[in-house]
N, C-alpha and C positions, 0 to 999 in steps of 0.2 A: 211844340213851344217852350221855353224856359221859364222859369219864374223871371227872371229879369227882363226879357222880352215882353211879357205880359203886362209887367209895371210900366214899360214904357208905354204901351200900347193904350193902356186905360188913362194914364196921365196925359197923352198925347190927345186921345179921345174927348177930354175934360180941358182941352187947351191950356195946361197947367205947366210953367218951367219947373225944370230940377228943382230950382230954389222955393218957389210957392209950395209945392208938395212936400219937400224939406221942411218949411216952416210950419207945415201942418201939422206934421208927425214928430218934429222938435228931434231932428237928425240934421247933420250937415248935408248941405247939396253934393259935393264931393262924394260922400259915403253912398248917397243915392244915385248917384253917377255909376261908382263902383257896382252896385246892385244890377243895375239893368246892364252893364257891360260885363257880366259874369266876372269880375276883378277882384273879387273877395279872397282872400286867404283864410284859410280854415276857422281861427278864431273870430273873423269879424262876420260870419253869417248871421243874419237878423235873427231874433229871436221870436218866438211864436206870439207874443205880444205886440211887438211891433209889425209882424206882417198883418196881423188882425188892424193893425191902427191904419197901416196903409190900405186895407182892405175898406175901412170905415172914410179912410180921406179920400179914396176913389169910387166909392159907392160899389166896390166889387162885393163877391162872394168870397167870405174869409177861408171857407174850406176849400176853395178852389185855389186861392193863391197859397193855402199852407201845403197842399196836395204837390202845387208844381215846385213849392220848396223843398218837397222830399219830407214832410212833416204831414204825421199823421193827426188829425183832427180829433181831440178829446170823446167827441159823441161817439165817433166811430172807433175810436181806441177802446173802449169803453165795452161797446158791443161787442168787439171781436174778443175781446177777455171772457165776455159773459158765454158767447157762443164759438169757440174754436173749430167745433166741429162742422158747422155751417160754412163758416169761412173759406176752412181747408177745401172742401167740398166745392165751394163756388170757383177758388182761385184755379182748379183744374179743369173748367168751362171753358170751351172756346168762344170766341167772340158770337158767333150763331145762337149758342145755346144760351150764352147770357142776354141776348136781345130777345130770346122766346121768353125768358124768366120775367124780363121786364115787360115784355108785351102782356103775360100771365098776370102780373101786378098791377099794370096799370088799366086792367078789363076789371080789377076785383072790385 
């Protein structure tokens, strides 16, 4: 799933038009349409602040939207910088091993 398609999905689930959501987050509906249709040029990508505002307007998880936009949420970035050794090891695990780690964490 892409960032734009997720925004569209969330917007439609709330029965909002492009204009409704654009007004809520204070951008133009044409800009929002470009986001949803992946038509943004490099300099037009939404800021972290706008992504968080979109999440608020759509009652969505801001971290999910930031990650879909290929941005790293501040809390995750800070933790990675604090413990790069751990994240380096985690990044080398396959899905089965990551699932086992999550299962262990959920059981603790």
